[in-house]
Structures are given as structure tokens and as C-alpha cells.
N, CA, C and O atoms as a GROMACS GRO file, in nm:
protein
  128
    1UNK      N    1  -2.172  -3.056   3.978
    1UNK     CA    2  -2.146  -3.029   3.864
    1UNK      C    3  -2.157  -3.189   3.782
    1UNK      O    4  -2.124  -3.283   3.854
    2UNK      N    5  -2.198  -3.222   3.651
    2UNK     CA    6  -2.252  -3.321   3.596
    2UNK      C    7  -2.155  -3.262   3.471
    2UNK      O    8  -2.144  -3.142   3.445
    3UNK      N    9  -2.078  -3.387   3.387
    3UNK     CA   10  -2.005  -3.414   3.286
    3UNK      C   11  -2.079  -3.474   3.184
    3UNK      O   12  -2.167  -3.548   3.229
    4UNK      N   13  -2.075  -3.468   3.065
    4UNK     CA   14  -2.127  -3.503   2.918
    4UNK      C   15  -2.048  -3.552   2.839
    4UNK      O   16  -1.948  -3.484   2.823
    5UNK      N   17  -2.053  -3.650   2.778
    5UNK     CA   18  -1.953  -3.676   2.673
    5UNK      C   19  -2.054  -3.793   2.607
    5UNK      O   20  -2.148  -3.854   2.656
    6UNK      N   21  -1.975  -3.799   2.435
    6UNK     CA   22  -2.021  -3.901   2.386
    6UNK      C   23  -1.969  -4.048   2.414
    6UNK      O   24  -1.850  -4.024   2.436
    7UNK      N   25  -1.982  -4.173   2.425
    7UNK     CA   26  -1.878  -4.266   2.428
    7UNK      C   27  -1.910  -4.374   2.302
    7UNK      O   28  -2.007  -4.373   2.226
    8UNK      N   29  -1.809  -4.457   2.304
    8UNK     CA   30  -1.731  -4.512   2.179
    8UNK      C   31  -1.857  -4.525   2.058
    8UNK      O   32  -1.846  -4.496   1.939
    9UNK      N   33  -1.996  -4.586   2.142
    9UNK     CA   34  -2.119  -4.576   2.044
    9UNK      C   35  -2.176  -4.475   1.997
    9UNK      O   36  -2.260  -4.487   1.908
   10UNK      N   37  -2.134  -4.336   2.057
   10UNK     CA   38  -2.202  -4.247   1.998
   10UNK      C   39  -2.302  -4.214   2.106
   10UNK      O   40  -2.345  -4.102   2.079
   11UNK      N   41  -2.340  -4.244   2.181
   11UNK     CA   42  -2.440  -4.254   2.262
   11UNK      C   43  -2.382  -4.117   2.366
   11UNK      O   44  -2.261  -4.098   2.378
   12UNK      N   45  -2.477  -4.036   2.431
   12UNK     CA   46  -2.434  -3.939   2.510
   12UNK      C   47  -2.435  -3.982   2.673
   12UNK      O   48  -2.540  -4.038   2.704
   13UNK      N   49  -2.360  -3.970   2.756
   13UNK     CA   50  -2.323  -4.003   2.880
   13UNK      C   51  -2.331  -3.920   2.996
   13UNK      O   52  -2.232  -3.849   3.015
   14UNK      N   53  -2.432  -3.909   3.084
   14UNK     CA   54  -2.392  -3.822   3.196
   14UNK      C   55  -2.362  -3.838   3.325
   14UNK      O   56  -2.445  -3.894   3.398
   15UNK      N   57  -2.276  -3.806   3.361
   15UNK     CA   58  -2.197  -3.846   3.500
   15UNK      C   59  -2.173  -3.719   3.585
   15UNK      O   60  -2.180  -3.600   3.552
   16UNK      N   61  -2.144  -3.776   3.703
   16UNK     CA   62  -2.146  -3.688   3.812
   16UNK      C   63  -1.930  -3.680   3.858
   16UNK      O   64  -1.867  -3.607   3.935
   17UNK      N   65  -1.882  -3.805   3.754
   17UNK     CA   66  -1.769  -3.820   3.754
   17UNK      C   67  -1.717  -3.772   3.583
   17UNK      O   68  -1.773  -3.804   3.478
   18UNK      N   69  -1.602  -3.693   3.600
   18UNK     CA   70  -1.518  -3.677   3.478
   18UNK      C   71  -1.507  -3.806   3.389
   18UNK      O   72  -1.488  -3.907   3.456
   19UNK      N   73  -1.514  -3.822   3.268
   19UNK     CA   74  -1.496  -3.951   3.119
   19UNK      C   75  -1.337  -3.953   3.151
   19UNK      O   76  -1.276  -3.860   3.204
   20UNK      N   77  -1.288  -4.062   3.114
   20UNK     CA   78  -1.141  -4.116   3.095
   20UNK      C   79  -1.059  -4.026   3.049
   20UNK      O   80  -1.125  -3.926   3.024
   21UNK      N   81  -0.958  -4.013   3.027
   21UNK     CA   82  -0.838  -3.924   3.024
   21UNK      C   83  -0.840  -3.916   2.863
   21UNK      O   84  -0.837  -4.018   2.793
   22UNK      N   85  -0.846  -3.779   2.809
   22UNK     CA   86  -0.824  -3.802   2.632
   22UNK      C   87  -0.987  -3.772   2.612
   22UNK      O   88  -1.024  -3.742   2.499
   23UNK      N   89  -1.064  -3.776   2.696
   23UNK     CA   90  -1.217  -3.778   2.620
   23UNK      C   91  -1.260  -3.611   2.624
   23UNK      O   92  -1.237  -3.531   2.714
   24UNK      N   93  -1.318  -3.591   2.518
   24UNK     CA   94  -1.373  -3.455   2.518
   24UNK      C   95  -1.479  -3.420   2.586
   24UNK      O   96  -1.566  -3.497   2.546
   25UNK      N   97  -1.527  -3.345   2.670
   25UNK     CA   98  -1.657  -3.349   2.736
   25UNK      C   99  -1.695  -3.202   2.779
   25UNK      O  100  -1.621  -3.106   2.758
   26UNK      N  101  -1.830  -3.193   2.848
   26UNK     CA  102  -1.896  -3.031   2.863
   26UNK      C  103  -1.915  -3.065   2.982
   26UNK      O  104  -1.938  -3.185   2.998
   27UNK      N  105  -1.912  -2.994   3.085
   27UNK     CA  106  -1.954  -2.951   3.181
   27UNK      C  107  -2.064  -2.885   3.227
   27UNK      O  108  -2.084  -2.766   3.204
   28UNK      N  109  -2.145  -2.963   3.296
   28UNK     CA  110  -2.326  -2.882   3.324
   28UNK      C  111  -2.354  -2.878   3.441
   28UNK      O  112  -2.353  -2.968   3.525
   29UNK      N  113  -2.387  -2.735   3.453
   29UNK     CA  114  -2.443  -2.720   3.617
   29UNK      C  115  -2.547  -2.761   3.651
   29UNK      O  116  -2.640  -2.716   3.585
   30UNK      N  117  -2.578  -2.842   3.743
   30UNK     CA  118  -2.678  -2.939   3.761
   30UNK      C  119  -2.782  -2.822   3.832
   30UNK      O  120  -2.744  -2.724   3.898
   31UNK      N  121  -2.910  -2.856   3.804
   31UNK     CA  122  -3.016  -2.750   3.839
   31UNK      C  123  -3.078  -2.832   3.995
   31UNK      O  124  -3.112  -2.950   3.986
   32UNK      N  125  -3.088  -2.773   4.109
   32UNK     CA  126  -3.118  -2.893   4.190
   32UNK      C  127  -3.286  -2.826   4.217
   32UNK      O  128  -3.368  -2.888   4.285
   0.00000   0.00000   0.00000
């Protein structure tokens, strides 16, 4: 599972770890 959210600059971040506490994010199933 991957996590996607926007950072403070409004850039999309894609990570295998969830974002910092209080950040809204989407969970994305990774296609292998």
C-alpha cells in the first residue's frame, strides 16, 4: 500500500509510509 498527500508546498508526495500525524491522505494500492 502506498500513501499520497500534499506537502506544505502543495506538491504531491508518494510514500510507502503514512504522512505525519494530522495530515489527510489517500491510500493507493500499488500495482506490481
